[in-house]
C-alpha positions in Angstrom: -7.1 12.7 22.8 -10.0 11.6 20.6 -10.3 8.0 19.8 -9.6 7.1 16.1 -12.8 6.4 14.2 -13.0 3.8 11.3 -16.0 3.3 9.1 -16.8 0.0 7.4 -19.6 -0.6 4.9 -20.5 -3.6 2.8 -20.2 -3.3 -0.9 -20.2 -6.6 -2.8 -19.6 -5.6 -6.4 -18.1 -2.8 -8.5 -21.5 -1.7 -9.9 -21.2 2.1 -10.1 -24.6 2.8 -8.5 -23.9 0.3 -5.6 -20.4 1.8 -5.1 -21.7 5.3 -5.1 -24.4 4.5 -2.6 -22.0 2.5 -0.3 -19.4 5.2 -0.4 -22.0 7.9 0.5 -23.1 5.8 3.5 -19.5 5.1 4.5 -18.6 8.8 4.5 -21.9 9.8 6.2 -20.8 8.1 9.4 -17.6 10.2 9.4 -19.5 13.4 8.8 -19.6 13.4 5.0 -17.1 14.5 2.3 -17.9 18.2 3.1 -16.3 17.7 6.5 -13.0 17.1 4.7 -13.2 19.1 1.5 -14.1 22.8 1.1 -15.2 24.9 -1.9 -12.4 25.6 -4.3 -9.8 23.3 -2.7 -7.4 21.3 -5.0 -7.8 17.7 -3.8 -5.3 15.1 -4.9 -6.6 11.6 -5.0 -3.8 9.1 -4.5 -4.8 5.6 -5.6 -2.5 2.6 -5.7 -1.4 2.4 -9.3 1.5 -0.1 -8.9 1.7 -1.0 -12.5 -0.3 -1.3 -15.8 -2.6 -4.0 -14.6 -6.4 -4.3 -15.5 -8.8 -3.7 -12.6 -9.9 -7.3 -12.3 -6.4 -8.4 -11.3 -6.8 -6.6 -7.9 -3.4 -5.0 -8.3 -4.6 -1.4 -8.4 -7.4 0.7 -6.8 -10.6 0.0 -8.9 -11.6 2.9 -11.2 -15.2 2.7 -10.1 -14.0 3.6 -6.6 -11.9 6.5 -7.9 -14.8 7.8 -9.9 -17.2 7.7 -7.0 -14.7 9.6 -4.8 -14.1 12.1 -7.6 -17.8 12.9 -7.7 -18.1 13.2 -3.9 -15.2 15.7 -4.0 -16.9 17.6 -6.8 -20.2 17.7 -4.9 -18.3 19.2 -1.9 -16.9 21.9 -4.2 -13.4 20.5 -4.5 -11.2 20.3 -7.6 -10.1 16.7 -8.0 -6.8 15.5 -9.3 -5.7 11.9 -9.7 -2.0 11.1 -9.3 0.6 8.6 -8.6 4.2 7.7 -9.4 5.0 4.0 -10.0 8.5 2.8 -9.8 8.6 1.7 -13.5 6.6 1.9 -16.7 4.9 4.5 -18.8 2.5 6.6 -16.7 0.2 7.1 -19.7 0.0 3.3 -20.2 -0.7 2.8 -16.4 -3.5 5.4 -16.5 -5.0 3.8 -19.6 -4.8 0.1 -18.5 -6.0 0.8 -14.9 -9.1 2.8 -16.1 -7.9 6.2 -14.7 -8.0 7.8 -18.2 -11.6 6.8 -18.6 -12.5 8.2 -15.1 -10.8 11.5 -16.0 -12.6 11.7 -19.3 -16.0 11.1 -17.7 -15.6 13.4 -14.7 -13.2 16.1 -15.8 -10.7 15.2 -13.1 -7.1 16.0 -14.1 -4.5 13.2 -14.2 -1.1 14.0 -12.6 2.2 12.1 -12.9 4.5 12.8 -10.0 7.7 14.0 -11.6 9.2 16.7 -9.5 10.4 16.2 -5.9 10.7 18.8 -3.1 12.5 18.5 0.2 10.2 18.3 3.2 11.4 18.7 6.8 9.9 16.1 9.1 8.5 16.5 12.6 10.5 16.1 15.7 10.8 12.4 16.7 10.9 11.2 13.1 13.5 8.7 11.9 14.5 10.8 8.9 15.2 14.5 9.2 13.9 15.3 5.7 12.1 13.5 2.9 11.8 14.0 -0.9 8.2 14.0 -1.9 6.2 14.9 -4.9 5.7 18.6 -5.4 2.1 17.9 -6.6 1.3 16.2 -3.3 2.8 18.9 -1.1 1.1 21.7 -3.1 -2.3 20.2 -3.0 -4.8 21.7 -0.5 -5.9 18.2 0.5 -4.8 14.6 -0.1 -7.3 11.7 -0.2 -5.5 8.4 0.1 -7.1 5.6 -1.8 -5.3 2.3 -1.2 -6.1 -1.2 -2.4 -6.4 -3.9 0.2 -3.4 -6.2 -0.6 -0.8 -8.4 1.0 2.8 -7.4 0.7 5.9 -9.6 0.7 8.1 -7.2 2.6 5.6 -5.3 4.8 3.0 -8.1 5.1 0.1 -5.8 4.1 -0.1 -2.7 1.9 -2.9 -0.5 3.0 -3.3 3.2 3.9 0.0 4.1 5.4 2.0 2.1 2.9 0.1 3.7 0.0 1.7 7.1 0.9 5.1 5.7 -0.2 3.7 6.4 -3.7 4.1 10.1 -2.9 7.9 9.5 -3.5 8.6 10.3 -7.1 9.2 7.0 -9.0 12.9 7.4 -9.8 13.5 8.2 -6.1 11.8 5.0 -4.8 14.8 2.7 -5.3 17.1 5.2 -3.5 14.8 5.2 -0.5 14.4 1.4 -0.5 18.2 1.2 -0.4 18.5 3.8 2.3 15.7 2.4 4.6 15.7 -1.2 3.6 18.0 -2.4 6.4 15.2 -4.0 8.2 11.4 -4.1 7.8 10.9 -2.1 10.9 13.3 0.6 9.8 11.4 0.8 6.5 8.2 0.9 8.5 9.5 4.0 10.3 10.2 5.6 6.9 6.5 4.9 5.9 5.3 6.6 9.1 7.5 9.6 8.4 6.1 9.9 4.9 2.5 9.4 6.2 3.0 12.2 8.7 4.5 14.5 6.0 1.7 13.8 3.5 -1.1 14.0 6.2 -3.9 12.7 4.1 -7.2 14.3 5.2 -9.0 11.1 4.5 -8.2 7.5 3.6 -10.7 5.2 1.8 -9.6 1.6 1.2 -10.9 -0.5 -1.7 -11.6 -3.9 -0.1 -14.4 -5.0 -2.4 -11.9 -7.4 -4.1 -8.6 -7.6 -2.3 -5.4 -9.4 -3.0 -4.1 -12.4 -1.0 -1.0 -14.5 -1.1 1.9 -13.3 -3.2 1.1 -9.6 -3.1 1.3 -6.8 -3.9 1.6 -7.5 -7.6 1.4 -11.3 -8.1 -1.2 -12.5 -5.6 -4.7 -13.8 -6.1 -7.9 -11.7 -6.1 -10.1 -12.4 -3.1 -13.7 -11.1 -2.7 -14.0 -9.3 0.7 -16.9 -7.0 -0.1 -16.0 -4.1 2.1 -15.1 -0.5 2.0 -13.2 1.2 4.8 -12.6 4.9 5.6 -10.9 6.9 8.3 -9.0 10.2 8.9 -6.5 8.0 10.7 -4.9 5.6 8.2 -3.0 3.7 10.8 -6.2 2.9 12.7 -7.9 1.9 9.5 -5.0 -0.4 8.6 -5.3 -2.0 12.1 -9.0 -2.7 11.6 -8.5 -4.1 8.1 -5.8 -6.4 9.3 -8.1 -7.7 12.0 -11.0 -8.2 9.5 -8.7 -10.2 7.3 -7.9 -12.5 10.2 -4.2 -11.6 10.0 -1.9 -11.3 13.1 -0.9 -7.9 14.3 2.5 -9.2 15.3 3.4 -10.0 11.7 3.0 -6.4 10.6 6.2 -4.3 11.1 4.3 -1.1 10.7 2.4 -1.7 13.9 5.6 -2.4 15.9 7.1 0.8 14.7 3.9 2.8 15.5 3.6 1.3 18.9 7.2 2.3 19.8 6.3 5.8 18.7 3.2 5.9 20.9 0.8 6.4 18.0 -2.9 6.1 18.5 -4.6 3.5 16.3 -2.5 0.4 17.0 -4.7 -1.2 19.7 -8.0 -2.5 18.3 -9.8 -1.9 21.5 -8.9 1.8 21.4 -10.6 2.3 17.9 -14.2 3.2 17.4 -15.5 1.1 14.5 -18.7 2.3 12.9 -21.0 0.7 10.4 -20.3 -2.9 11.2 -19.1 -5.2 14.0 -15.6 -6.5 13.3 -16.5 -9.9 14.7 -19.3 -10.3 12.1 -17.0 -9.3 9.3 -13.8 -11.2 10.2 -12.7 -13.5 7.3 -11.5 -17.1 7.4 -8.8 -18.5 5.2 -7.4 -15.2 3.9 -3.9 -16.2 2.6 -1.1 -14.1 4.0 2.2 -13.6 2.2 5.1 -15.7 3.2 6.9 -14.3 6.2 10.3 -13.0 5.0 12.1 -12.8 8.4 11.5 -13.3 12.1 10.9 -10.2 14.1 10.9 -12.0 17.4 13.2 -14.1 19.5 16.6 -13.3 21.0 18.7 -10.9 18.8 21.8 -13.2 19.1 19.8 -16.1 17.6 18.5 -13.9 14.7 22.1 -12.8 14.0 23.6 -16.3 14.1 20.9 -17.8 11.9 20.4 -14.8 9.7 20.2 -16.8 6.4 18.1 -19.5 7.9 15.7 -16.9 9.4 15.1 -14.7 6.3 13.6 -15.1 2.9 15.0 -14.1 -0.4 13.5 -13.4 -3.8 13.4 -16.6 -6.0 12.8 -16.6 -9.7 10.4 -19.1 -11.3 12.2 -19.4 -14.6 9.2 -21.2 -16.2 7.1 -18.1 -15.6 9.7 -15.5 -16.3 9.6 -13.8 -19.8 12.8 -11.8 -19.4 10.9 -8.5 -19.6 13.7 -7.1 -17.4 11.4 -5.0 -15.2 12.9 -6.5 -12.1 16.5 -5.7 -13.3 15.5 -2.1 -14.0 13.8 -1.6 -10.6 16.4 -3.3 -8.3 17.8 -0.5 -6.0 21.1 -2.4 -5.5 21.7 -3.5 -9.1 22.2 -7.1 -8.1 20.0 -8.6 -10.8 21.1 -9.3 -14.4 20.2 -11.5 -17.3 22.7 -14.3 -17.8 22.4 -17.2 -20.3 18.8 -16.5 -20.9 17.8 -16.3 -17.2 17.6 -13.7 -14.5 20.4 -14.0 -12.0 20.5 -12.5 -8.5 23.8 -11.7 -6.6 22.3 -12.6 -3.2 25.3 -11.3 -1.2 24.3 -7.7 -1.9 20.6 -8.2 -2.0 18.8 -6.2 0.7 15.6 -8.3 0.5 13.4 -5.3 -0.3 11.4 -7.4 -2.7 11.0 -4.5 -5.2 11.5 -7.1 -7.9 8.7 -9.3 -6.6 6.4 -6.3 -6.3 6.9 -5.1 -9.9 7.0 -8.4 -11.7 4.1 -8.4 -14.2 4.0 -12.2 -14.4 4.2 -13.3 -10.7 7.4 -15.0 -11.5 9.2 -13.9 -8.3 8.3 -15.3 -4.9 9.8 -15.2 -1.4 11.9 -18.3 -0.7 12.1 -18.9 3.0 15.2 -20.0 4.8 14.9 -23.5 6.3 14.5 -22.3 9.9 12.1 -19.5 9.1 10.0 -22.1 7.2 9.9 -24.3 10.3 9.2 -21.6 12.8 7.0 -19.0 11.0 6.3 -20.0 7.5 2.9 -21.4 8.2 1.4 -18.2 9.6 
């Protein structure tokens, strides 16, 4: 089996000329865009368009990156489409605010909102026998995955593999969160199933400005100055995690992938091109708060379940009662009472969809007392 290859290239700013040059060099080490895209192919570009947030907030993939990739696809003879399906909000507003509409106008790329689902049978050994994914994704000749480098309250990081969850049509996302949100590792297996079904031909991660802390929607922008690319998103995710100085053991995706025997989990088994990881490794990158303990004796985790998990907590001073969290909650445990958002914690599945979608950063993970003592200072 060939070793996974991950390319890293420095790019300090979102200057269009600099991004175009850095992207070209990034792809050259992997064989160039023409290795992945052929004449006449319909190529779906899948950015992270979580919500209607301007590019400088580091919530979504930057439009300068998208435009550079569109032009690379066009040079290779491909027909680019830009698509996503956020869990809530007007897709037109999201395209406008995130800069995608401007990219489409300048390049001629078509914008696509994922509306229709099709059933997709999964490969043998998958956790789920079938999935419901966007028809636009399945019918595209190629998919290029374009994640934003961010932390994530539930999954610790959201990178290449996690970005493929956006191929689930928006209105279906809460259902899958409810179905697979039993544990973080169970949800990680769903992400791996989706990634295998989508099979992006190439993943390019926007790490010029990343998000640290309370990601994926309410964290802080952090300059990283790097672009990453690979045909193996799992290996790319592993390299990015290492560059950010985060611990592999805190990422449930890697646990699930290791159990499945996937290539790309062990950093020493990945060929990194363009830069030495040790020269790029960051210091002081803020991780999200750990929301549960994945280690230790199972009986201890069961006995101290509340003390060893985190729950979404509302900062009422920051909350504007926009109701986005109430609308997106897969278990309908959130409501507005007496001018405040109330959570019925007994039925909460700790998926943190509310925290992810909150436009004001008013929802944060509140750790149980034992979790805070043991793992809260990672």
